[in-house]
C-alpha positions in Angstrom: -61.7 -229.3 -77.3 -62.4 -225.9 -78.9 -59.4 -224.5 -77.0 -57.1 -226.8 -78.9 -58.8 -225.9 -82.2 -58.4 -222.2 -81.6 -54.8 -222.7 -80.4 -53.9 -224.6 -83.6 -55.3 -221.9 -85.8 -53.5 -219.2 -83.8 -50.2 -221.1 -84.1 -50.6 -221.0 -87.9 -51.5 -217.3 -87.9 -48.6 -216.4 -85.6 -46.2 -217.1 -88.4 -47.6 -214.5 -90.7 -48.9 -211.8 -88.3 -46.7 -209.4 -86.4 -49.1 -208.9 -83.4 -50.4 -210.9 -80.5 -53.7 -212.6 -81.2 -55.9 -214.6 -79.0 -59.4 -215.9 -78.1 -61.3 -215.2 -74.9 -64.3 -217.1 -73.7 -67.6 -215.8 -72.4 -66.1 -215.2 -68.9 -63.2 -213.1 -70.3 -60.5 -215.8 -69.8 -57.9 -216.2 -72.5 -58.3 -219.7 -73.9 -55.9 -219.5 -76.8 -53.1 -217.0 -77.6 -50.0 -216.4 -79.7 -48.3 -215.5 -76.4 -48.6 -218.8 -74.5 -48.0 -217.1 -71.1 -51.4 -215.3 -71.5 -53.5 -218.5 -71.7 -55.7 -218.8 -68.6 -55.4 -215.1 -67.8 -58.6 -213.3 -66.9 -59.0 -210.1 -69.0 -60.5 -207.5 -66.6 -63.1 -205.1 -68.0 -63.9 -206.7 -71.3 -67.3 -208.1 -70.3 -68.4 -204.8 -68.8 -67.1 -203.0 -71.9 -69.6 -205.0 -74.0 -67.1 -207.0 -76.0 -69.8 -209.6 -76.9 -72.2 -207.0 -78.1 -71.2 -207.6 -81.8 -69.0 -204.5 -82.2 -65.3 -204.1 -82.2 -64.1 -202.8 -78.8 -60.8 -201.6 -77.5 -59.9 -202.2 -73.9 -56.4 -201.6 -72.4 -54.7 -201.2 -75.8 -56.3 -204.5 -77.0 -58.9 -204.8 -79.7 -61.7 -207.4 -79.3 -64.2 -208.6 -81.8 -66.6 -211.5 -81.6 -65.8 -214.4 -83.9 -69.4 -214.2 -85.3 -68.8 -210.6 -86.5 -65.6 -211.7 -88.2 -67.4 -214.4 -90.1 -70.1 -212.0 -91.4 -67.7 -210.1 -93.6 -66.2 -207.7 -91.1 -62.4 -207.7 -91.1 -60.3 -207.3 -88.0 -57.8 -204.5 -88.0 
């Protein structure tokens, strides 16, 4: 259920953003993405990089930020 919610939001954002955006779950699997072919893909290295530590992290030219950090006033770049 949350996957469909995230995908709906991303589909709306895709129209105004000129970048690929997505959501990964706690196992590092893409559960929603503006590039539909990436859904279900396991993102290697993001868990060990500490992506869920609360900070913005860059891994393999992708920037990750926990949703909780975004809702606390931080803005994704």
